[in-house]
N, C-alpha and C positions, 0 to 999 in steps of 0.2 A: 179176485180168485187166486188162490195159492196153487202154484205148480209144485208138484212133488218130484224129486229127482232120485237118482240112485242112492244118494245119501239117506233118504227116507227108507228105502228098501233095506239098506245095510243096517239102519237103526232098528228096524222091525226084526230083522234076523238076530241082531245083537240082543235085543230085549227078550225075544223068545228063547234064545239059547241060555241066557243068564237066569231066567225064571222058570225054565222047563220043568223043574221038579216041584215047584210051588203050587199050592191050591189056595183058593179063597177060604177064609176062616170058616171052619166047621162044615165045609162042603167038599165035593170032588170036582168042582169047577176049576179048570186051569186058570192060574193067576193071570196069564196073558190076556184073558178076557177083560180084566180091569185096566190093563195098559191100553188095550185097543179102545175101550170105552172112554177113557180119559182123553186119548188122542182124538177120537171122534168129536168129543165136546169142544176141544180146543179148536179144531178145524171149523166146526159149525159156528163157533163164536167169532170167526174171522182171523184166527191165529195164522201165523206164517209157518213156513216149513221148519224152521229151527224151533219154534214153540211146539209144533206137532211132534218133532223128534224128542224134545224134552218131555212131552206128555208120555211118550213110549218109555222113556228112560227114568222117569221121575222117582222111582223107588230103587234104582240100582245102587245109589250110595247108602241110603238108609237101610236097605236090606243087605248091604255089604257084599253084593255080587260083582261090584266094580269099584274102582277108585276114581276120584276126580280126574287124575292124570289120564287114566284109560279113556274116560269119556271125552276129555278135552283133546287128546291125541286123535281119537277116532272121529269126533263130530264137531270139534271147535270149542273155544273157550266160552262163547256165548251160551251154547247148549249146556256145557258143564256147569256154568254159573247158575243158570236157571234151575238145573237139577239140584244143585247144592242148596239154593234158596228154598226149594220145595221139601228138603229133608229136615226132619226134626232132630236128627243126630247122625253122625258118622262114627260114633263111638261104639266099641265092642268090648265089654258088654254095654248094652244101652242103659242110660240112666233111668230112674223110675218114671213110669208113664206120666203121672201128674206133672212132674218137674219138666219133662220134655214138652208137654202140650202147652203149659203156661208160657214157657220160653218161646215157643213157636208163635203163639197168639200175640205176644208182645213184640216180636220181630216182624211180623207180617206187614204192618204199615210201612216199614222201611224197605220192603222188597221192590224189585223192579216190576213194571207193569206186566212184563212177560211172565215172571214168576207168579204174580197174583192170578193171572189168567190160568196158568197150568195148575196151580194149587187149588183154585176154585173148581176147576174141572175134575181134579182128583177127588176132592171132598164131595162134590155133587154126585159123582159116580158111586163112591162108597155109600153115601147116604141113600141114594135110590135103591141100591142093593139091600141095605139094611131095612128100608121100608118094605120092599117086596118080600124079604125073608120074614119080617115081623108078621106080615099078613098070613104067612103059611104056618109059622111055629109059635107065634106069640112071645110071651115072656121068656120062653126057653132060649130065645135068640141070644140073650145076654150071657149065657153060659159059654158062648164062643170066645168071649173077650176076657182079658185079664180082669180078675175080680176087683182090682183097685180102679179100673177105668170107669168113668162116667160118660158114656158115649153121648147121651142127650145133652148134658152140660157142654161137652166139647163142640158138638155140631151147632148148638144154639149160639155159642160164643163165636164160632167161625162165621156163622151167618151174619151176626152183627158187624163183625170186622169187615167182611167182604162188602156188605151194604154200605158201610161208611167209606170204603175205598172205591165205591162206584164200579165194582167189577161187573163185567157184562153178564155173568152167570149168577150174580148175587140173588136176584129175585127168585130164581129156581131153587137155590139152596134154602132160602127162607121158606118157600112153599113146601119143600120136602121136610124141613124141620116141623112146620105146622102140621103136616100130614102125619108124621110119626107121633106127635103129641096127641092128635085127635084119635089115632088108632089106639094108643095106650089108655086114653080115657074111656074108650068103648069096652075095654076088657074088664 
């Protein structure tokens, strides 16, 4: 069992402050819901406190609401390193979507076990949300995303990589990909 300390509480506040203005794509849902969902999946899969903190902070570098140094100073280099591994870029402006995703998929097998857990939790929470939203709005869902992005290709590719890496959440990601494919065939 993982004990959570005041560091976790500080990380929760840090994440909420840094993402307070953000909403989930195409919705009015506060973005912090995704951070909490990712963190919950990490903890439920047996993650430790630092992995849970990284789950809360996993988008801070990619969304450029914090720097690596800020995260490392506040929560330690292990947390900051996990967050960095979970980021597909720290560049501003971001490179094109396809280029970032291919590079991320290629790098994933070389990531730490902790980053693989947090990343898998992140992607699983995102895909569960996509599946739920697809049930409600159907093909209009894809209008929320960059037109060049192929979400189904990306999540299918992620599911394969996480399965090959024996991630503890891989089976759930595979099942969610299969569910989205099934729903699209029904339309």
